[in-house]
C-alpha positions in Angstrom: -18.4 -5.8 0.9 -16.9 -9.0 -0.4 -14.9 -11.0 2.0 -11.2 -10.7 1.3 -8.6 -13.4 1.7 -8.6 -15.0 5.2 -5.6 -14.6 7.5 -3.1 -17.4 7.3 -3.6 -18.0 3.6 -1.4 -16.9 0.7 -2.2 -13.4 -0.4 -3.7 -13.2 -3.9 -0.9 -12.5 -6.3 -1.1 -9.7 -8.8 0.9 -7.5 -11.2 0.1 -3.8 -11.4 1.8 -0.8 -13.1 3.2 1.8 -10.8 6.1 4.0 -10.0 8.3 5.3 -7.2 10.3 8.5 -6.7 14.0 7.7 -6.8 16.6 9.5 -4.7 15.9 12.2 -2.0 12.5 13.9 -2.2 13.4 17.0 -4.2 11.9 18.4 -7.4 13.4 16.9 -10.4 13.7 13.4 -9.0 13.1 10.5 -11.4 9.7 8.8 -11.1 10.6 5.2 -12.0 7.8 3.4 -13.6 7.6 -0.4 -13.4 5.3 -3.3 -13.0 5.0 -4.6 -9.5 4.3 -8.3 -8.9 3.4 -9.4 -5.4 5.0 -12.8 -5.6 8.3 -11.2 -6.7 8.4 -9.3 -3.4 8.7 -12.5 -1.3 11.6 -12.6 1.2 10.5 -9.3 2.9 7.3 -8.4 4.7 5.0 -6.2 2.6 2.5 -3.6 3.6 -0.3 -3.2 1.0 -2.1 0.1 1.7 -5.2 0.4 -0.3 -6.6 4.0 -0.5 -9.5 5.7 -2.2 -7.7 8.5 -4.1 -4.6 10.6 -4.8 -4.6 14.2 -3.4 -7.5 13.6 -1.0 -7.2 14.8 2.6 -7.1 11.5 4.6 -5.2 9.6 1.9 -2.6 12.3 1.7 -2.1 12.3 5.6 -1.9 8.5 5.5 0.7 8.2 2.8 2.7 11.1 4.1 2.8 9.4 7.5 4.0 6.1 6.0 6.5 7.9 3.7 8.0 9.8 6.6 8.3 6.5 8.5 10.1 4.5 5.8 13.1 4.0 8.0 10.9 2.3 10.6 9.5 -0.1 7.8 13.0 -0.7 6.4 14.2 -1.5 10.0 11.6 -4.2 10.1 12.7 -5.5 6.6 9.3 -4.4 5.2 8.2 -2.6 2.0 5.1 -0.4 1.6 3.1 -0.3 -1.6 0.2 2.1 -2.0 -2.7 1.0 -4.3 -5.6 3.1 -5.6 -7.7 3.3 -8.7 -5.9 6.3 -10.2 -3.5 5.9 -13.1 0.3 6.1 -12.9 0.3 9.7 -14.2 -1.9 10.7 -11.3 0.4 8.7 -8.9 3.5 10.5 -10.3 1.9 13.9 -9.6 0.8 12.8 -6.1 4.3 11.4 -5.2 6.1 14.5 -6.5 3.7 16.9 -4.7 4.2 15.3 -1.3 7.6 13.6 -1.7 6.1 10.1 -1.2 8.8 7.5 -1.1 6.9 4.3 -1.6 5.7 2.7 -4.8 2.2 3.8 -5.8 0.3 1.2 -7.9 -2.5 1.7 -10.4 -5.5 -0.6 -9.9 -7.6 1.3 -12.5 -10.1 -1.6 -13.1 -10.2 -2.3 -9.3 -9.6 -6.0 -9.9 -7.0 -6.3 -7.2 -9.2 -4.3 -4.7 -12.0 -6.8 -5.6 -9.6 -9.8 -4.9 -8.8 -8.3 -1.5 -12.5 -7.5 -0.7 -12.1 -3.8 -0.4 -14.3 -2.4 -3.1 -17.3 -0.3 -2.0 -20.2 1.4 -3.7 -19.8 5.2 -3.9 -16.2 5.5 -2.8 -14.8 2.8 -5.1 -12.1 1.4 -2.8 -12.1 1.2 1.0 -9.1 2.3 3.0 -7.4 -1.0 4.0 -4.1 -2.3 5.1 -2.8 -5.9 4.5 0.4 -7.1 6.1 1.9 -10.0 4.2 4.8 -12.0 5.6 8.0 -12.8 3.8 6.5 -16.1 2.9 3.6 -14.5 1.0 1.0 -15.4 3.6 -1.5 -12.8 4.8 -0.7 -12.1 8.5 -2.9 -9.1 9.5 -5.5 -6.8 7.9 -7.6 -3.9 8.7 -10.5 -2.7 6.5 -12.1 0.6 7.3 -15.9 0.9 7.1 -15.9 4.7 6.5 -12.2 5.4 5.9 -12.0 8.7 7.7 -9.1 7.5 9.7 -6.1 5.2 9.0 -3.8 2.7 10.7 -0.9 4.5 12.3 2.8 3.9 11.7 3.2 2.6 15.2 0.3 0.1 14.9 1.7 -1.2 11.6 5.3 -1.4 13.2 3.9 -3.3 16.1 2.1 -5.8 13.8 5.1 -6.2 11.6 7.3 -6.9 14.7 4.9 -9.7 15.5 5.3 -11.1 12.0 9.1 -11.1 12.2 9.1 -13.0 15.5 6.3 -15.5 14.5 
């Protein structure tokens, strides 16, 4: 596994296509497609959640947990972006099926996963979470070796609270 960016350094910038469900999570919601640029998100903390695949067991549990906790993230002035190798069409289907309320970004060539050191033979992308401060600096990260579990909402909230008071 390649080493990702060290803590305390600027997070590698990127632009990826993606989309997010708008409005309440009900069938017929609009899936708004856009390009997401990391440097444009400055001013708020950002949770980057890399996950291996849409509609897989652990990834679904992880993203549903984060989506149902969006008020917690918003209360900490943080955004959450999910990133995986599937395309935007797959992300739209995944978001609609589970009512996911965060942007899902398509890293189809895995270039961003490589820049963050989370590519892995066989599975493609390791489950990983990076917390980026409002200043664009990497403040905390967790990269799973196997990816059968994920970082909980409460763990991320605790880490984000530390960023806000730092």
